[in-house]
C-alpha positions as CSV (number, residue, x, y, z in Angstrom):
1,M,46.5,11.3,-36.6
2,S,45.6,12.6,-33.2
3,S,46.4,10.7,-30.0
4,S,42.7,10.2,-29.4
5,E,42.4,8.5,-32.8
6,N,45.3,6.2,-32.0
7,A,43.9,5.3,-28.5
8,P,42.2,1.9,-28.3
9,S,38.4,2.0,-27.8
10,G,37.7,1.6,-24.1
11,A,34.8,0.5,-21.9
12,T,31.9,2.9,-21.5
13,Y,29.0,3.2,-19.0
14,A,26.7,2.2,-21.8
15,S,28.7,-0.9,-22.7
16,A,28.5,-1.9,-19.0
17,G,24.7,-1.8,-19.3
18,V,23.8,1.6,-18.0
19,D,22.0,3.9,-20.5
20,I,22.0,7.5,-19.1
21,E,20.0,8.7,-22.1
22,A,17.2,6.3,-21.4
23,G,17.1,7.5,-17.8
24,D,16.8,11.1,-19.0
25,R,14.0,10.1,-21.4
26,A,12.2,8.3,-18.5
27,V,12.3,11.5,-16.4
28,E,10.8,13.5,-19.2
29,L,8.0,11.0,-19.7
30,M,7.1,11.0,-16.0
31,K,7.1,14.7,-15.4
32,E,3.5,15.3,-16.3
33,W,2.3,12.7,-13.8
34,V,4.5,13.9,-11.0
35,A,3.1,17.4,-11.6
36,K,-0.4,16.2,-11.0
37,T,0.6,15.4,-7.4
38,R,1.8,18.9,-6.6
39,R,0.7,20.4,-3.3
40,P,1.1,24.2,-2.6
41,E,3.9,23.4,-0.1
42,V,6.1,21.8,-2.8
43,V,9.1,24.0,-3.8
44,G,10.8,23.6,-7.2
45,G,10.3,20.8,-9.7
46,L,11.5,17.4,-10.7
47,G,15.2,16.9,-11.4
48,G,16.9,18.4,-8.4
49,F,19.0,16.5,-6.0
50,A,16.4,16.8,-3.3
51,G,12.6,17.3,-3.1
52,L,11.7,20.4,-1.2
53,F,8.6,20.9,0.9
54,D,7.7,24.2,2.7
55,A,7.3,23.2,6.3
56,S,6.1,26.7,7.4
57,A,2.6,25.3,7.4
58,L,3.5,23.3,10.5
59,K,3.6,26.6,12.4
60,A,-0.2,26.3,12.6
61,Y,0.1,23.2,14.7
62,R,0.5,23.5,18.5
63,R,2.7,20.4,18.7
64,P,3.2,18.8,15.3
65,L,4.4,15.2,15.2
66,L,6.0,14.0,12.0
67,A,5.1,10.4,11.0
68,T,7.0,8.4,8.4
69,S,6.9,4.9,6.9
70,T,8.8,3.0,4.2
71,D,7.9,-0.2,2.4
72,G,7.8,-1.9,-1.0
73,V,5.3,-4.0,-2.9
74,G,6.9,-7.5,-2.5
75,T,6.5,-10.2,-5.1
76,K,3.4,-8.7,-6.6
77,V,5.9,-7.0,-8.9
78,A,6.6,-10.4,-10.4
79,V,3.0,-10.6,-11.6
80,A,3.2,-7.1,-13.1
81,Q,6.3,-8.0,-15.0
82,R,4.9,-11.3,-16.3
83,M,1.8,-9.5,-17.5
84,D,3.7,-6.5,-18.8
85,V,1.3,-4.2,-17.0
86,H,3.1,-1.6,-14.9
87,D,0.7,1.3,-14.3
88,T,-1.2,-0.2,-11.3
89,I,1.7,-1.3,-9.1
90,G,2.1,2.3,-7.9
91,F,-1.2,2.0,-6.0
92,D,0.2,-0.9,-4.1
93,L,3.3,1.0,-3.2
94,V,1.5,4.1,-2.1
95,G,-1.1,2.2,-0.2
96,M,1.5,0.3,1.8
97,V,3.2,3.4,3.1
98,V,0.5,6.0,3.2
99,D,-2.0,4.0,5.1
100,D,0.6,2.9,7.6
101,I,0.9,6.5,8.8
102,V,-2.8,7.4,8.5
103,V,-3.6,4.8,11.3
104,C,-2.1,7.2,13.9
105,G,-4.1,10.1,12.5
106,A,-1.4,11.6,10.4
107,E,-2.1,13.5,7.1
108,P,0.3,12.3,4.4
109,L,2.3,15.3,3.0
110,F,4.9,14.0,0.6
111,M,6.4,10.8,-0.7
112,T,9.5,9.7,-2.5
113,D,10.0,6.5,-4.6
114,Y,12.8,4.3,-5.6
115,I,12.8,2.1,-8.7
116,A,15.6,-0.4,-9.3
117,C,15.7,-2.1,-12.6
118,G,18.0,-4.2,-14.8
119,R,17.5,-1.9,-17.8
120,V,15.7,1.4,-18.0
121,V,12.9,1.2,-20.5
122,P,11.6,4.8,-20.4
123,E,8.0,3.9,-21.2
124,R,7.9,1.2,-18.5
125,T,9.4,3.5,-15.9
126,A,7.0,6.2,-16.8
127,A,4.1,3.8,-16.5
128,I,5.2,2.8,-13.0
129,V,5.6,6.5,-11.9
130,K,2.2,7.2,-13.5
131,G,0.6,4.7,-11.1
132,I,2.5,6.1,-8.1
133,A,1.4,9.6,-9.0
134,Q,-2.2,8.7,-9.5
135,A,-2.2,7.0,-6.1
136,C,-0.6,10.0,-4.5
137,V,-3.4,12.1,-5.8
138,T,-5.9,9.7,-4.3
139,A,-4.0,9.8,-1.0
140,G,-3.7,13.6,-1.0
141,C,0.1,13.7,-0.9
142,A,2.8,15.1,-3.2
143,L,5.3,13.0,-5.0
144,S,8.3,15.2,-4.2
145,G,11.1,13.2,-5.7
146,G,12.5,9.8,-6.4
147,E,15.3,7.7,-8.0
148,T,15.5,5.3,-10.9
149,A,18.6,3.1,-10.7
150,E,19.8,0.8,-13.4
151,H,21.5,-2.4,-12.1
152,P,22.6,-4.6,-15.0
153,G,24.1,-7.9,-13.8
154,L,22.1,-7.7,-10.5
155,L,18.6,-7.6,-12.1
156,G,17.5,-9.1,-15.4
157,P,16.7,-6.6,-18.3
158,D,13.0,-6.8,-17.6
159,E,13.2,-7.1,-13.8
160,Y,12.5,-4.2,-11.4
161,D,11.6,-3.5,-7.8
162,V,10.0,-0.5,-6.2
163,A,10.1,1.0,-2.8
164,G,8.9,4.3,-1.2
165,A,8.7,6.4,1.9
166,V,6.1,8.9,3.0
167,T,6.1,11.7,5.6
168,G,3.0,13.1,7.3
169,V,2.0,15.1,10.3
170,V,-0.5,14.8,13.2
171,E,-1.3,17.1,16.1
172,A,0.1,15.5,19.2
173,D,-3.2,15.6,21.1
174,A,-5.0,14.0,18.1
175,L,-2.6,11.1,17.9
176,L,-4.5,7.8,17.6
177,G,-3.4,4.6,19.3
178,A,-3.6,2.0,22.0
179,E,-3.7,4.5,24.9
180,R,-7.2,5.6,23.7
181,V,-8.7,2.2,23.3
182,R,-11.0,0.9,26.1
183,A,-13.4,-1.9,26.8
184,G,-16.8,-1.2,25.2
185,D,-15.3,0.2,22.0
186,V,-16.5,-1.2,18.6
187,V,-14.4,-2.4,15.7
188,V,-15.5,-1.1,12.3
189,A,-14.1,-3.0,9.3
190,M,-13.4,-1.6,5.9
191,A,-13.4,-3.9,2.9
192,S,-10.2,-4.6,0.9
193,S,-10.1,-4.5,-2.9
194,G,-8.7,-8.1,-2.8
195,L,-5.3,-9.4,-1.9
196,H,-3.7,-5.9,-1.8
197,S,0.0,-6.5,-1.6
198,N,0.6,-9.2,1.0
199,G,1.0,-12.9,0.9
200,Y,1.9,-13.1,-2.8
201,S,4.7,-15.6,-2.2
202,L,2.0,-18.0,-0.9
203,V,-0.5,-17.1,-3.6
204,R,2.0,-17.4,-6.4
205,H,3.3,-20.7,-5.0
206,V,-0.2,-22.1,-4.8
207,L,-1.8,-20.9,-8.0
208,L,1.1,-20.5,-10.4
209,E,3.7,-23.1,-9.2
210,R,1.7,-25.9,-7.6
211,A,-1.5,-25.6,-9.7
212,G,0.3,-24.5,-12.8
213,W,-2.3,-21.9,-13.7
214,A,-1.5,-19.3,-16.4
215,L,-2.1,-15.7,-15.7
216,D,-4.5,-15.4,-18.7
217,R,-6.6,-18.3,-17.4
218,D,-10.3,-17.4,-17.0
219,V,-11.4,-18.3,-13.5
220,P,-15.2,-18.5,-13.2
221,E,-15.1,-18.0,-9.4
222,L,-13.3,-14.7,-10.0
223,G,-15.3,-13.5,-13.0
224,R,-12.1,-12.5,-14.8
225,T,-8.6,-13.9,-15.6
226,L,-6.2,-14.9,-12.8
227,G,-3.8,-12.2,-13.8
228,E,-6.4,-9.5,-13.6
229,E,-7.4,-10.6,-10.1
230,L,-3.8,-10.7,-8.9
231,L,-3.0,-7.2,-10.2
232,E,-6.1,-5.6,-8.6
233,P,-4.7,-2.5,-7.0
234,T,-4.5,-2.0,-3.3
235,R,-7.3,0.2,-1.9
236,I,-6.0,3.5,-0.5
237,Y,-7.9,4.5,2.6
238,A,-6.0,7.7,3.6
239,Q,-8.6,10.4,2.9
240,D,-11.5,8.2,4.1
241,C,-9.7,7.5,7.4
242,L,-8.8,11.2,7.9
243,A,-12.4,12.2,7.2
244,L,-13.6,9.5,9.7
245,A,-11.2,10.7,12.4
246,A,-12.4,14.3,11.9
247,A,-16.1,13.4,12.2
248,V,-16.5,10.8,14.9
249,E,-14.7,9.6,18.0
250,V,-12.0,7.3,16.6
251,H,-9.6,5.7,19.2
252,A,-7.3,3.7,16.9
253,M,-7.0,2.3,13.4
254,S,-5.1,-0.6,12.0
255,H,-3.8,-1.2,8.5
256,V,-4.2,-4.9,7.6
257,T,-1.1,-6.0,5.8
258,G,1.4,-8.8,6.4
259,G,0.4,-10.9,9.4
260,G,-3.3,-10.6,8.8
261,L,-6.2,-9.0,10.5
262,A,-5.8,-10.3,14.1
263,A,-2.1,-9.6,14.4
264,N,-2.3,-6.1,13.0
265,L,-5.2,-5.1,15.1
266,A,-3.4,-6.4,18.2
267,R,-0.6,-3.8,17.5
268,V,-3.0,-1.0,18.4
269,L,-4.5,-2.5,21.5
270,P,-3.4,-2.0,25.1
271,G,-2.6,-5.0,27.2
272,T,-5.8,-4.7,29.2
273,V,-8.3,-5.5,26.4
274,T,-9.1,-8.0,23.7
275,A,-10.8,-7.3,20.4
276,R,-13.3,-10.1,19.5
277,L,-14.1,-10.2,15.8
278,D,-17.0,-12.2,14.3
279,R,-16.3,-13.8,10.9
280,A,-20.0,-14.1,10.3
281,T,-20.2,-10.3,9.7
282,W,-18.5,-10.5,6.3
283,A,-17.8,-12.8,3.3
284,P,-14.2,-12.7,2.0
285,Q,-13.8,-12.2,-1.8
286,P,-13.6,-15.5,-3.8
287,V,-9.9,-15.2,-4.3
288,F,-9.2,-16.1,-0.6
289,G,-11.3,-19.2,-0.7
290,L,-9.7,-20.1,-4.0
291,V,-6.2,-20.0,-2.6
292,G,-7.3,-22.1,0.4
293,A,-9.0,-24.7,-1.7
294,V,-6.5,-25.1,-4.5
295,G,-3.5,-25.1,-2.1
296,E,-5.2,-27.0,0.7
297,V,-4.2,-24.0,2.9
298,A,-5.7,-24.2,6.4
299,E,-7.8,-21.3,7.5
300,P,-5.4,-20.2,10.3
301,E,-2.6,-20.1,7.7
302,L,-4.8,-18.0,5.4
303,E,-5.7,-15.6,8.2
304,K,-2.2,-15.0,9.3
305,T,-1.0,-14.4,5.7
306,L,-3.8,-12.6,3.9
307,N,-6.2,-9.8,4.7
308,M,-9.3,-12.0,4.1
309,G,-11.3,-9.1,2.8
310,V,-10.6,-6.5,5.4
311,G,-8.0,-3.8,4.5
312,M,-8.4,-1.4,7.4
313,V,-10.2,-1.3,10.7
314,A,-11.1,1.5,13.0
315,V,-11.7,1.2,16.8
316,V,-14.4,3.7,17.7
317,A,-16.5,4.7,20.7
318,A,-19.6,2.5,20.8
319,D,-22.0,5.5,20.3
320,A,-20.0,6.5,17.1
321,A,-20.1,3.1,15.4
322,D,-23.2,3.6,13.3
323,A,-22.1,7.1,12.2
324,A,-18.7,5.7,11.3
325,V,-20.3,3.0,9.0
326,R,-22.6,5.6,7.4
327,L,-19.8,8.1,6.7
328,L,-17.6,5.4,5.1
329,T,-20.5,4.0,3.1
330,D,-21.3,7.5,1.8
331,R,-17.6,7.8,0.7
332,G,-17.9,4.6,-1.2
333,V,-16.1,2.4,1.3
334,T,-17.9,-0.8,2.2
335,A,-17.8,-0.9,6.0
336,W,-19.5,-2.8,8.8
337,I,-19.4,-3.4,12.5
338,A,-17.1,-6.5,12.8
339,G,-16.6,-6.9,16.6
340,E,-16.1,-5.4,20.0
341,V,-13.5,-4.6,22.5
342,V,-13.7,-6.4,25.9
343,G,-11.4,-6.8,28.9
344,G,-8.5,-9.1,28.0
345,D,-4.8,-9.5,27.3
346,G,-4.0,-7.2,24.4
347,S,-4.9,-9.8,21.7
348,A,-7.4,-9.8,18.8
349,T,-9.3,-13.0,18.1
350,L,-11.7,-14.2,15.4
351,H,-14.6,-16.5,16.1
352,G,-17.5,-18.0,14.1
353,A,-17.5,-18.8,10.4
354,Y,-17.4,-16.5,7.4
355,R,-20.6,-15.8,5.5
356,G,-21.2,-17.5,2.3
């Protein structure tokens, strides 16, 4: 008998919980979706150690500024896992990072993703990447690479988390931000698709833990099941915002994520002005009132946690406001004039009562 036959059987990577073959199968399944995000500047294909992007196009810029953002989805992934629906969470991931750089006027160029899981299930991983890729197509950026990591012992077999980073570019003299904002500007709001990806720890605590509602519960106020509402994908505004900035005089934009509308808008205001927003100009979707009523959550707490129906705002010159609303409406984005910029202290405030 050979020495190898006499040797005791030893531990393997597979016996430790990592299945390399499953990872390879996942890559094969996701390739067709990643290919759909390809831009002309992408060099090579999926499977290399690094994603390559031809930066020679930046030579056309006078002074190109690179913009980057990284984020995850948060505890919304727990809802996706419980419902065993994984092909929409990618829109939440892409929306969180892409629309963070669009607010400064940057065009998103390429994105990378990271999926950590307790066990690689090729079909599930491919579904996650499918959603990411479809969202990248919507945002106009390439999915140039990523990583799937199997972490047995750290995550349960059916647990996973996702994160991503995006890089974009903006001409220096087209950079949007606080230095452009002035008294007399108008705030144009863009409707969210629902909760987006923020405040889910509160939402889950109220509806799933305290109220004990099941995800398959039909909720008349929502017109669908609770799970369907909670998994509604984040709206991606990237191409709409870029079109807006190219067509009218936009001074700043704000992506409404964690912290709510007022806090995020204040991030793009100089210390010499205040943005006054009128709640009476819109009616938040029913899910926001539902969380407030079921959890007895005070309105100020809701407003500093959830987007309350506004996913993005643009601060525009007063004479451009009507054109901005028309352009966004024509592109299928519900938009309206929500307030004005006056002299102040760099804050954003809400007054009045919501419609409905």
